[in-house]
N, C-alpha and C positions, 0 to 999 in steps of 0.2 A: 504494500499499498503507499503511495507517494504523501510525502507530508505536503501539505499546502505551504505555497511561496506566495511571498508579499514581494508588490511591483508596484511601479510609480510612474504614471505618465504627464511630461508635462506637453503643453503647446503654447509658441510663443509666435503669435499673427506675422510678425516684421523684423528684419533682422537689427534693428534698432531697439528690441523691446528686450529688454535681461529674466532670463530663466533663474537667477539666483536665488531670489522671493520664493519662489515656487518650489525649488530643487533645497532651499531648507528645511519647507514644513515636510518634505517627503523624508530627510534628514531627522526631523525630530521628531517624527514618524517609527524611525527604525529602519525605514526601507534603504536596502543594502546600496552603493552607487553604481553599482554594476548591473542591480538590476532596476535605473532607476531611466526611463526613454524619453527623451529630449525631439522634439520636431520644431522648427521654426518656419511655419507652413499658413496658409491659410487655413481659416477652418469650413473653407467652403465645400470640402467632401472627406473623405477619411482616408483618399490616396495620400498616406503617410508615408515616407519609410520604416521611420519609428514606432509610428503605430499598427503597423502592417508586419512586420520583427515581431511586436506585443503581443498581437493576435497569434502567431504561429508560437509562440512558446510558452502560452497560457494553457493550463490543467484547469477540470473541472475542482473547485474549491478553492483554488486562487485567489488571494485579492490586492486590487488593483486601486491607488489612492489617485485622487485628481485635486485637483486646487480647488476647482468647481466643474462644475457640470456644462458651462459652457465653452471649458476648455477641448471637448470633442467635437463641436462643431459647434456654428449659426444656426441650424434648420434642427428646431426643437424635437420636430415629431423625426426626421433622421438620425438623433439623435437616441433617442427612448427606442428604436428599433434597433439601431444598432447593440 
């Protein structure tokens, strides 16, 4: 039986935004740096490299922390469906 793992997902929408605040929140929650996935991309869709990689490594029961639900994307209905 696999032990549940904890991951973090960070998205900033532009190159001039800084992900450090979100990164510190993840680390404060005990998420290991190697399990934090960061995308610098728009929230218009889910075609983001690190997000897609995160989806591939997740197993049932794993926990993913995000700073806020809007970090997943702009369209609320698509975020809920995802």
